[in-house]
FITIRO-347407 format. One record per residue: residue in three letters; x, y, z of N, C-alpha, C in turn. Coordinates in steps of 0.001 Angstrom, whole numbers, plus 500000, padded with zeros to 6 digits. Example, Ala and Ser with C-alpha at 12.3 -4.5 7.8 and 13.67 -1.06 7.14 Angstrom:
2
Ala513190494310507800512300495500507800513200496700507800/Ser512850497750507080513670498940507140512900500030507870/
//
This chain:
375
Met522196490287490462521450489593491505521951488159491626/Asn522046487671492864522434486292493106521368485362492536/Asp521776484362491738520827483441491129520215482492492149/Arg520886482288493253520362481386494269519312482105495098/Ala518246481375495423517162481979496195517641482290497606/Ser517280483460498100517575483814499478516590483117500413/Ile515313483095500005514268482373500739513518481493499744/Arg513327480247500119512529479348499280511644478504500183/Cys510354478627499992509378477862500768508730476838499848/Glu508769475574500269508206474506499453507039473863500172/Asn505830474126499665504612473470500148504470473535501666/Ile504638474749502204504580474882503658503147475086504142/Ser502895474635505365501636474893506059501967475534507393/Val501193476570507761501467477318508986500172477507509758/Gly500308477716511077499126477957511890499459477999513366/Tyr498403477967514180498536477996515633497967476707516205/Gly498688476092517139498160474879517760497805473843516707/Asp496559473374516770496099472387515796495448473028514579/His495383474345514558494672475054513482495637475481512381/Val495414474979511183496217475377510025495582476602509391/Val496360477682509235495842478934508683496119479031507190/Val497329478674506784497717478681505375498371477342505065/Ser497977476725503966498522475409503630499069475382502213/Asp500019474487502003500583474203500682501060475474499967/Ala501760476341500703502243477607500141503685477463499676/Ser503969478013498498505338478004497969505732479416497571/Leu506924479811497972507445481149497691508908481051497330/Met509378481990496516510809482094496238511161483569496126/Leu512214483969496800512629485367496792514146485443496761/His514673486381495949516113486541495807516625487731496620/Lys517928487784496767518550488883497497518226490222496833/Gly518070491238497676517808492571497167516369492789496737/Glu515470491848497058514067491982496689513201492217497918/Ile512094492918497691511090493132498732509825492389498326/Leu509405491462499174508138490762498989507168491253500049/Thr505991491697499613504966492150500539503776491212500485/Leu503332490779501663502137489953501778500939490863502008/Ile499904490704501203498671491466501385497510490491501408/Gly496385490961501932495197490124501998494328490539503160/Pro493129489977503259492204490374504321492723490018505702/Asn492195490702506717492554490397508096492232488934508404/Gly493140488301509129492928486917509515493285485906508448/Ala493831486360507325494143485436506234495373484587506525/Gly496231485052507439497420484282507788498730484935507432/Lys498704486225507088499938486928506687500949486951507828/Ser500507487388508996501421487467510138501861486079510587/Thr500983485101510461501345483724510813502461483215509904/Leu502371483537508628503446483173507699504766483807508117/Leu504719485117508433505946485807508832506544485199510096/Lys505696484945511090506196484406512359506758482996512183/Thr506243482265511216506791480940510941508152481060510255/Leu508254482004509300509552482241508661510589482690509690/Ala510136483446510702511044483926511753511285482873512827/Arg510638481733512676510752480600513606510199480934514989/Ile509299481911515037508570482187516268507477481138516451/Leu506895480710515348505922479625515350506529478422514631/Pro506184477209515070506736476021514406506098475808513036/Leu506869475295512119506388474965510782505591473667510852/Lys504389473662510281503530472493510368503800471471509274/Ala504173471937508103504471471027507005505324471754505983/Gly506025470993505146506858471595504119508232471974504624/Thr508960472719503795510334473091504127510591474536503743/Val511307475258504616511769476614504325513286476572504228/Tyr513811477095503127515257477160502933515709478609503000/Leu516755478861503774517432480155503786518791479947503149/Ser519013480593502011520262480393501266520534478910501072/Glu519485478166500697519544476740500376519810475853501582/Gln519706476398502807519865475585504014518531475525504740/Asp518162474373505230516885474179505917516804475113507134/Leu515730475860507217515533476814508320515680476131509678/Met515172474917509796515162474232511083516557473785511521/Ser517501473802510603518845473334510941519704474419511586/Phe519241475674511558520030476762512130519921476769513657/Lys521049476996514322521008477287515748520515478725515935/Asn519978479026517103519377480342517336520353481481517063/Arg521549481367517557522544482424517375522902482561515894/Glu523022481430515227523360481428513800522236482073512987/Leu520983481761513342519845482342512629519773483846512851/Ala520069484292514068520029485722514383521084486512513617/Gln522116485839513139523125486504512321522717486581510849/Lys521679485848510492521201485865509106519863486579508953/Met519071486612510024517715487136509927517417488080511089/Ala516827489238510760516349490182511776514840490297511637/Val514169490477512780512709490497512805512236491761513504/Leu511294492464512858510710493666513449509198493483513465/Leu508657493184514648507225492979514804506558494249515290/Thr505292494423514911504557495634515304504419495721516811/His504119494595517443503928494584518888505075493827519547/Gly506258494410519462507419493794520078507477494069521572/Lys508427493434522233508582493645523671509106495048523964/Asp508591495658525021509079496968525450510442496768526117/Pro511494497415525596512834497195526159513049497860527521/Gly512082498663527961512223499326529245512845500706529130/Met513225501277530267513721502659530303515212502690529974/Ile515514502510528691516901502565528240516981503528527061/Thr518186503908526722518360504870525638518201504184524274/Cys517988505010523278517870504492521917519152503793521484/Arg520290504343521884521564503692521536521610502284522120/Glu521176502133523366521202500815524003520267499840523286/Val519121500349522815518214499501522037518905499035520760/Ile519546499963520083520214499633518816521372498669519042/Glu522106498847520139523227497961520434522789496516520649/Met521508496318521019521000494947521185521126494142519896/Gly521149494840518781521302494153517513522644493466517355/Arg523602493790518205524932493157518129525032491918519017/Phe524011491626519827524104490508520768524376489157520103/Pro523885488896518855524234487613518233525729487444517966/Tyr526482488536518096527926488490517790528807488687519026/Thr528198489059520168528999489375521358529313488108522156/Asn530137488282523188530435487169524084529259486939525032/Met529393485975525921528300485612526822527856486775527696/Ala528755487696527999528422488853528836527772489981528034/Gly527710489828526718527107490863525883527964492107525765/Thr529272491953525845530179493098525794530224493691524383/Ile530014495002524299530057495715523026531489496184522772/Thr532075495750521677533453496094521355533506497344520485/Ala534710497786520205534900498960519343534349498704517940/Ser534565497494517418534042497181516083532521497144516088/Asp531925496664517205530461496680517327529951498122517310/Arg530643499012518022530209500414518066530285501055516691/Thr531261500669515905531356501195514533530131500787513719/Ile529711499533513891528525499038513177527273499751513671/Val527198500002514975526054500736515542526000502155514988/Glu527130502814514941527182504179514412526737504214512951/Glu527181503235512186526812503174510772525302502963510616/Ala524727502091511448523283501836511378522488503069511763/Met522954503795512774522259505023513177522329506075512083/Glu523473506151511441523640507123510360522723506776509190/Gln522659505519508832521872505103507673520372505253507903/Thr519925505155509133518498505279509437518118506658509979/Gly519087507544510096518806508913510514518376509064511953/Val518954508268512860518542508340514266519696508737515192/Arg520775509244514617521924509585515455521563510598516542/Glu520688511544516202520320512572517182519457512019518313/Leu518962510787518143518120510175519177518924509283520117/Ala520194509119519877521014508105520562520877508146522078/Gln520898509329522670520885509431524134519498509643524717/Arg518492509688523857517125509874524357516542508549524819/Glu515655508631525819515013507418526323514061506879525258/Tyr514138505589524996513364504979523909511868505182524096/Thr511383505132525327509940505251525580509431506684525434/Arg510334507630525206509927509038525128510079509624523725/Ile510136508752522732510200509241521351508932508817520614/Ser508700509393519453507473509123518703507484507728518091/Asp506304507274517654506202505962517021507065505879515763/Gly507060506953514970507878506969513765509355506859514080/Gln509793507564515120511191507490515523511529506104516059/Arg510591505492516793510829504145517313511054503145516183/Gln510239503250515138510386502322514025511756502447513370/Arg512262503669513261513588503849512682514676503325513616/Val514473503483514926515427502934515894515447501407515803/Leu514268500808515695514201499349515589514792498860514271/Leu514631499644513212515260499293511940516784499351512083/Ala517279500361512798518727500454513045519210499246513837/Arg518420498837514841518791497639515618518862496409514716/Ala517873496286513835517859495144512909519081495160512003/Leu519466496337511523520632496441510643521910496058511362/Cys521947496301512667523135495940513439523361494427513471/Gln522315493670513205522486492218513117523170491819511811/Gln523331492792510915523913492537509594523203491366508907/Pro521870491451508834521113490298508332521121490213506812/Glu520898489016506326520622488819504907519122488941504641/Ile518332488664505691516879488639505560516272489490506661/Leu515277490297506284514596491171507227513104490878507171/Ile512528490531508326511101490219508438510412491380509143/Leu509395491969508503508706493137509053507202492888509040/Asp506567492995510198505123492795510296504426494136510497/Glu503755494609509449503024495879509482503879497003510095/Pro505038497288509527505962498236510163505497499683510179/Ile504471500036509376504069501450509307502617501667509709/Ser501984500660510315500541500732510581500149501909511460/Tyr500974502263512424500593503302513381501321504625513142/Leu501850504793511930502599506007511622501763506945510766/Asp502018508260510913501361509201510008502070509154508659/Ile501505509834507676501988509684506303503449510097506164/Lys503876511115506911505281511551506845506210510407507236/Tyr505908509769508369506782508710508850506636507428508035/Lys505440507177507472505291506031506572506266506153505401/Leu506220507315504745507078507523503579508549507536503964/Glu508844508141505100510228508218505569510780506822505838/Phe509986505990506517510427504639506849510619503801505589/Leu509647503827504686509733502995503491510838503464502551/Thr511060504775502491512150505296501668513497504807502196/Thr513660504873503517514893504380504141515060502890503897/Leu513982502139504067514033500692503868514426500349502432/Gln513789501007501481514068500729500069515537500984499727/Arg516066502084500251517466502430499978518412501392500600/Leu518128500991501845519003500054502542518969498662501910/Val517812498265501411517688496955500762518646496863499584/Lys518704497923498788519583497908497621521050498070498011/Gln521306498916499007522690499131499427523301497871500027/Arg522491497161500823523024496011501571522635494669500953/Asp521873494693499865521453493457499202520673492569500162/Ile519760493182500904518946492466501892517656491976501241/Thr517194490821501671515880490320501279514870490722502344/Val513755491294501933512724491732502875511426490986502596/Val510827490469503665509464489933503597508663490690504636/Met507568491323504204506793492125505147505308492080504809/Thr504501492558505744503074492740505513502771494234505533/Leu501849494641504689501380496027504667499877496029504421/His499183496952505069497763497180504778497586498239503703/Glu498592499099503525498495500217502594498791499734501172/Leu497730499457500409497909498856499082498681499769498143/Asp498416501087498213499106502008497314500605501997497572/Leu501007501954498837502433501936499161503049500570498860/Ala502284499513499074502778498175498724503091498096497233/Ala502236498705496420502444498683494965503687499456494564/Arg504059500454495351505176501315494990506526500795495474/Ile506541500095496600507835499705497162508204498258496861/Ser507236497406496558507485495971496476508039495560495114/Asp508979494619495134509398493971493900508381492909493508/Arg507864492234494537506820491252494300505803491289495433/Ile504594490867495116503497490851496072502879489461496074/Ala502604488955497277501893487689497420500556487962498100/Cys499487487468497513498136487690498027497678486449498790/Val497311486642500050496937485535500929495445485605501214/Lys494756484504500971493315484462501210492846483009501247/Asp491863482752502112491234481430502182492248480301502349/Gly493278480571503164494248479529503475495230479218502378/Lys495289480070501356496181479822500226496892481120499820/Ile497952480975499044498512482117498337497820482157496983/His496921483115496846496076483199495654496850483602494409/Arg497725484569494584498424485127493424499744485710493892/Met500768485603493045502069486196493374502721486683492093/Gly503312487874492167503992488436491012504383489860491280/Thr504752490585490245505058492003490402503773492748490751/Pro503877493962491308502657494735491602501771494907490377/Glu502387495110489228501609495310488002500850494041487616/Glu501466492886487848500810491621487533499698491299488513/Val499941491582489784499001491194490836497806492126490921/Met498034493424490762496990494403491036496222494842489795/Glu496281494073488753495590494445487527494082494242487658/Gly493337495007486865491895494843486796491218495034488138/Asp490226494196488414489459494319489652489852493248490670/Tyr491094492741490559491496491651491447491491492063492915/Met491863493303493235491880493732494631490486493672495238/Glu489478493993494457488107493910494950487736492466495249/Thr488229491544494419487991490119494650488756489627495875/Leu490015490045495989490851489602497100490252489999498445/Phe489749491221498520489240491730499793487720491627499923/Asp487072490976498952485611490816498996484924492153499256/Leu485315493152498487484770494483498723483274494498498421/Pro482447494741499450480998494799499215480576496153498680/Ala481432497134498810481102498495498388482388499222498067/Gly482277500222497193483448500982496821484274500239495791/Ser485462500766495519486297500146494507487748500542494699/Tyr488629499760494097490070500040494104490518500182492658/Asp491221501271492355491705501488491003493153501042490923/Ala493416500039490076494744499450490000495787500397489437/Val495365501337488597496320502252487963496783503329488931/Thr495835503957489626496175505068490517496450504615491942/Gly496006503397492291496163502932493664495201503587494621/Ser494144504203494106493194504904494962491973504041495241/Val491387504260496396490176503565496813489040504565496859/Glu487903504196496324486729505068496357485623504420497172/Met484770505264497765483606504782498485482564504276497492/Glu481468503729498007480448503198497111479647504326496482/Lys479133504063495283478289505054494617476938505113495310/Ile476313506278495261475045506497495952473897505977495086/Pro473003505166495650471896504625494869470822505684494595/Gly469952505354493672468842506246493359469045506971492046/Ala467993507677491628468046508431490374469020509591490501/Ser469786509824489444470784510900489469470109512254489559/Arg470635513092490424470097514444490617470977515501489969/Val472254515156489741473222516132489226473959515509488045/Phe474216516329487022475097515927485935476362516759486044/Val477539516101486029478814516796486193479527516863484849/Leu479729518089484358480560518327483173481989518499483652/Cys482907517669483144484247517675483729485261517181482714/Gly486511517081483163487585516577482335488932517055482790/Thr489976516387482328491387516706482613491708516708484107/Gly491006515869484864491349515711486270490699516688487220/Asn489835517585486719489248518581487623487895518168488183/Gly487429516959487867486117516544488338486132515627489541/Thr487267514997489830487306513996490889486907514564492235/Gly487359515765492550486977516381493823485477516586493924/Ala484843516978492815483387517164492804482676515827493002/Phe483192514768492353482582513445492512482580513036493986/Arg483709513226494634483825512801496038482969513663496955/Thr482868514948496635481998515820497427480545515384497303/Leu480109515097496095478731514644495889478490513315496603/Gln479461512428496569479304511148497257479172511362498761/Arg479993512242499318479909512511500755478566513116501127/Arg478025513937500227476720514567500480475554513636500127/Gln475889512402499714474866511396499390473964511832498249/Ile474562512440497232473828512904496061474214512054494853/Pro473303511257494304473626510472493106473797511373491893/Phe474742511017491014475035511894489890475495511098488675/Asp475445511758487505476016511245486259477204512132485886/Ala478039511659484980479208512449484590479560512194483125/Gly480234513187482519480701513037481140480970514399480523/Ile481346514420479297481782513307478473483299513192478644/Leu483794511999478962485194511821479330485919510916478338/Trp487096511354477935487965510473477168488459509347478075/Arg488721508179477497489075507006478310490461507116478949/Asn491238508090478549492526508311479204492485509520480131/Asp491291510013480418491147511183481286491388510795482748/Arg492058511647483484492346511358484893491089511256485741/Asp489986511861485280488739511798486038487996510478485876/Leu488321509705484852487487508552484527487443507480485624/Pro488585507077486257488484506033487289487523506402488421/Ala487622507635488920486725508051490004485291508179489507/Ala485118508643488275483770508775487721483100507407487622/Lys483821506407487131483250505080486980482950504441488338/Ala483747504806489353483523504254490687482351504910491397/Leu482130506210491167481186506968491989479910507397491273/Ala479973507599489958478804508097489226477833506966488922/Arg476538507295488841475548506306488446475760505889486992/Ser476060506862486132476338506584484726477431507530484256/Val478265507052483346479349507867482798479336507718481277/Ile479426508842480592479593508803479142481085508937478865/Glu481635507925478186483059507952477864483247507727476375/Thr484356508235475877484630508110474456486102507793474247/Ala486473507425473029487852507036472739488812508194472976/Pro490049507894473418491028508952473695491242509872472504/Phe491158511169472769491435512229471790490478512205470587/Ala489417511412470680488466511343469565487537512552469594/Thr486977512867468445485953513900468380484662513327468955/Val484085514038469890482841513573470510481739513579469453/Thr481001512487469372479987512349468335478682513037468717/Asp477844513297467709476517513868467969475698512941468845/Glu475842511640468653475086510676469455475484510763470923/Glu476782510926471195477240511046472587476733512339473201/Ile476689513404472433476147514674472938474660514521473249/Arg473913513860472357472488513650472614472267512802473858/Gln473148511821474053473057510977475253473263511827476514/Ala474244512744476455474491513623477604473314514557477839/Glu472739515084476751471586515987476897470398515256477521/Lys470230513985477179469145513200477765469369513013479264/Met470632512790479667470951512679481093470688513990481811/Ile471066515109481153470814516430481735469324516639481940/Asp468515516206480978467056516348481109466541515645482358/Gly467172514529482727466712513768483878467258514238485207/Cys468154515218485186468765515720486423468192517085486811/Glu468316517395488089467848518690488582468857519791488293/Thr470145519418488314471221520410488282472370519919487415/Val473062520870486769474296520582486042475391521453486622/Ile476511520845486962477662521629487430478828521378486477/Cys479621522398486263480807522295485420482026522544486287/Thr482951521599486266484127521701487142485318522369486480/Leu485162522866485258486269523540484588486663524805485342/Glu487948525087485363488419526345485921487893527502485068/Glu487819528683485669487277529844484953488021530108483653/Thr489344529959483694490123530222482471489818529198481379/Asp489511527948481795489200526908480816487808527077480219/Arg486947527797480922485579527981480427485526528994479286/Ile486585529766479128486595530769478053486650530086476696/His487501529049476583487613528301475331487549526808475631/Pro486399526294476055486298524872476378486256524025475108/Ala486398522719475287486227521801474172484832521989473588/Glu484698521727472294483435522009471603482252521306472254/His482429520043472661481301519316473249480919519892474614/Leu481904520378475364481598520996476654480861522318476458/Arg481283523085475456480591524347475152479124524066474798/Thr478917523042473991477558522686473573476701522291474771/Leu477264521477475660476497520993476807476299522078477858/Met477266522968478030477078524096478941475949524987478448/Arg475939525237477136474883526067476554473519525398476743/Tyr473473524088476537472212523348476688471722523419478131/Ala472642523240479097472261523293480509471773524682480903/Glu472418525714480347471975527089480624470569527321480086/Gln470296526825478904468963526986478309467897526293479161/Gln468274525209479813467344524494480683467253525121482073/Gly468104526119482327468111526760483648468684525874484736/Lys469580524964484350470093523997485321471564524183485666/Leu472290525034484940473729525172485163473990525987486422/Arg474702525393487375475000526055488650476437525739489052/Asp476978526566489954478286526299490535478142525334491702/Met479242524643492048479214523716493175478788524417494458/Glu479307525620494707478993526341495924477509526650496011/Asp476926527037494870475491527346494860474673526085495121/Leu475156524958494624474425523699494785474270523369496260/Phe475329523561497039475286523155498440474796524262499370/Asn474833525498498888474384526597499736472972527062499398/Gly472468526544498270471168527015497822470022526344498562/
//
C-alpha cells in the first residue's frame, strides 16, 4: 500500500448556504481502501461526499488529494483523478449504454469529445470488468436499476480515477444487485488500487465491504476505524438513537423491539433453531422467555433482543440445578412451552432440555408451534 494518503481532510466544515452540517472533521484514507460513511438521516454524510467531489464549496479546513489541495485542481484535472456516482444523477436521455459509458472518457478527449481507438479500448475493458458488455447497444432508460448502476460504474472506471465517490449506490437495488454491485466494486478497488468513499444505509453490508467506517452524527465524526472497532457492543444503537429493537454487532442483524407484558410462552431452544420461533412470537405480539442457552449459542443474540427474560450459561458448561430450577419457575409462570428442536434432536436432547421437556409435559404445557397458533 502507498504510504501517502490518497485523501486527507484536515478540520473541514461542510454544509449548505450559511448552514454548517458537519464541522471540524478529519479523515485519512489510503489507496486501495474503502471508507463508508454511516449515520442517521440528515447527519451530513451526503454533504461530506458532495464537498469532497467539489459539488459543494468547502466551508473551512483543507482537503488534500494525493497531498495536493483539492481547490487547486482544474475541473478537467480533477475529473481525471476523481469519479462521482450519485444516487440521483442527471438522466443522460435516450442514448445507448455504450454512449453513457463513453462519457467517462470526456476528461481526456479533445474539445469536440472525439472518442479515439485507445478510448474505445478503455471503454471495452470497463464494460468487461463490470459485466455490462451485453447491454452496450441497449437504451439506458430501458434497463433495470441494477444494470444502470453497473453501467454508471463502468462510466466511472473509464475516467481511470484514483478516487471514487459513491452516494448510496445500492439503495434502490434488490439483494441480488446489491451483492453483485458491491462484489464488483470490491474486486475493482483491489485490482485498480482505487480509493472509495461512499455512503450506505445497509449496516450489515457496510461491515462486510468496508476497510474503514466513519460514523457521522450531531455535526461531528463520532467514531472512525475498522468495522470491528466501530460496530462493537451497542454503539450502533447509540449512533442511531434506536428507541426500539436492537442491532447485533457480531451477526449484523437487526431485531424488532421485544413485546411488553408478562411472558406467555417459554421457548426451549438451542444451536440456532430458536431464532425463527422468537421472531414469529414477536410478530404475533406474544411476550416470551427463553433458555437455557450457552453464551456462544447462535440463538442467544436474538433471544436477548426479543425475549422478556433469557437464562444463559457459560459455553459448553454443565447446566446447574439452580439454572434448571430457574427455568422451571419461568415455565410455571407461562401458559405454554414450545421446543424448537428438530424431531431427530428430540430423541437424544441435552440432559437439561430433556429435564425441562419432561417438566413441561407434566404441567400439560408442552405444545408445538403450529398448535400454539392454530389452537
